[in-house]
Steps between C-alpha positions, in 0.01 A plus 500: 500500500614849420377837640558822300443825693367732222433814699479638847254778596661826602245601761455159674678161512268354235667292221401373159673178404484169320521150644609260214428122539468213253121566491546859399543864620330620810472883494517653843331626704268203460188360669470119493144363498468222757426159346490298823395166359605520145230751424457884535154452657215571258715596200573291188868489400394648160360811677803510735734512202302722252331746730676517837833408337728440799870399447489265801245333731540332840432149610484366861731215590298369795171484305653357183677237708172392645294534178559385231816365654863492394474173301223633277695824441810314409314263263344807333850656451466764761251765589538706177387205291238383753317837503582608139709806607816575293617811696677526833383334818627583860420270791498582863656245731215416739656723763183711506308191594733465799324826607155455369448141608634557853237271652605211263876508513798436719835668441826332585866561392472228238184642352121541528232231548174608335157350534327523160203731506338263242503159674697545819793295378851593629782625293860609585664786314873561533701750312638229276157349438357842414776559235431155360128563473543845337757347257228245403229762476729663254485863600749742344546673838484300821499622858719378794307344790434750779280566801261787460450649846162634613424862597525608772803286585728477803845626431674179628272284294563714200876478546497127548273455191733722285810291595303184421403640160868584437604144592235363274623728222849356526352148461281609208809652319700186561235274375405722204861505383521118508180445296458566132199691360221304336327526164789652316504857627676687778357561845596769743490504891395809688576532881248678722568784755313466826515678842142601563463879555829541706740723304823337645378155407401612153838655454681194622289270276541719190874506550501117533286448189711750300819309600392178330511659156174361365366613160202667658373567858160499667350681803256292699309525830324829407140568415397266790299765690755763579423875434590607154765743641679219670496298170657805324759547776612138479507502119716813494753354744529179296510660149788729613696192578407244232727531182380748249584276204261228611118494488313550824170312559263608776281203578123526547462873451246645460255784426557717202627779729736249681642408171568855382659598837723193500599548136614849620724323761673288242284180472478330153264206535161452682228241540179494701158322490322837573397587141341155442362445847350844525357467146307191607341705780409783259774747585669666191815705497525797265723801454245715676422282795325178595155386396274261693298387198235345716381845626160615380644822359632308197155333426417731219857622411541404134843651469795265425655314796812711453505754224884481485440171312791317658355160401222407258254439780540863618332642187290202393290480813321767719510546872130422506551173324779390727304588810206298361729201450617521864139548620395186301812314626613423150854367474565726202485805729799377704694425177439839352607669828811281527611588140441867579696500827801308361495722196508805718793369714704427190408839351614666826846340508547552122413859526734534800770354274420756229511789747843380631633495148344840430648649812181609670406203716504690834242764392276234342530273804390775735196579284397133458528418876265795571253391226497132595442569870126547453180293505285584203 
């Protein structure tokens, strides 16, 4: 994998770059739609490619390991072939499930025992096993195994967890270097910075992660309930330490405003379930604020969903029609809303890139944050 830093913004720490893998170029800043179980929920791959058009999507190691299972994915020739996706895929390591499934897991030095949320069966994830699973899934970018700490988090726990994540990283790197990529293309390992919301721990973790010399680096353990200002503070500390010539991926973030603020701090890559999950609940993101399409005020509003026309659904359907679909509990309503929200997120990061290249990102970002912080 290569990373080309194309331009830095003069008024902020925002960057425009290119991540180059065997599956193509990822123009950054980038938002990666989440395809947890080999599907971006509610969207056909054709629509994903032709209308939303992301350079990369994300898959979830824990969920894919359970269903369809590693054997099926290997027989299919990897996740790309299994789901009919010929662009980049990034997989998380399962570390987030160490956090989210806290009632169904047990952490030890060797690894983590999970109880499946599907059938209650027990599974043991080690750093080495997680590398093997992601190799078999076939992601272009794979993540090191880590522990994502909750918020709020006791300082001593956060410190122990951070050091455990670093030891697991050493094991991931050792095993990654011993194992060949599968399916005939290169795979890249990203380590993950942890440390909760403690500045000294974040600094220590970022220095450790920077020292291993990986081709890209991730920031984990944020967007887990902490105030936005704490998220920004930790991101700033970490981005000032991580190498400038490598892409930076902020995991699980976030709202459109979160994304713009973190781009301004030097982050290149994002993912979040928010655009798809909120869409299924009738919440639409736009450049002028959020819309709850279920509200009665849209019942007779025959204007386009979004007059900017970011995706074909924005101009093809009216707010009144989309509200009707939600009121009637028609699946098509959730699909239309999902395509709109993903299209908006991709429009947002692409426009941010254009503004960085044009040299006026800071002014545009300030205007957009103010506009988007409204309920319509």
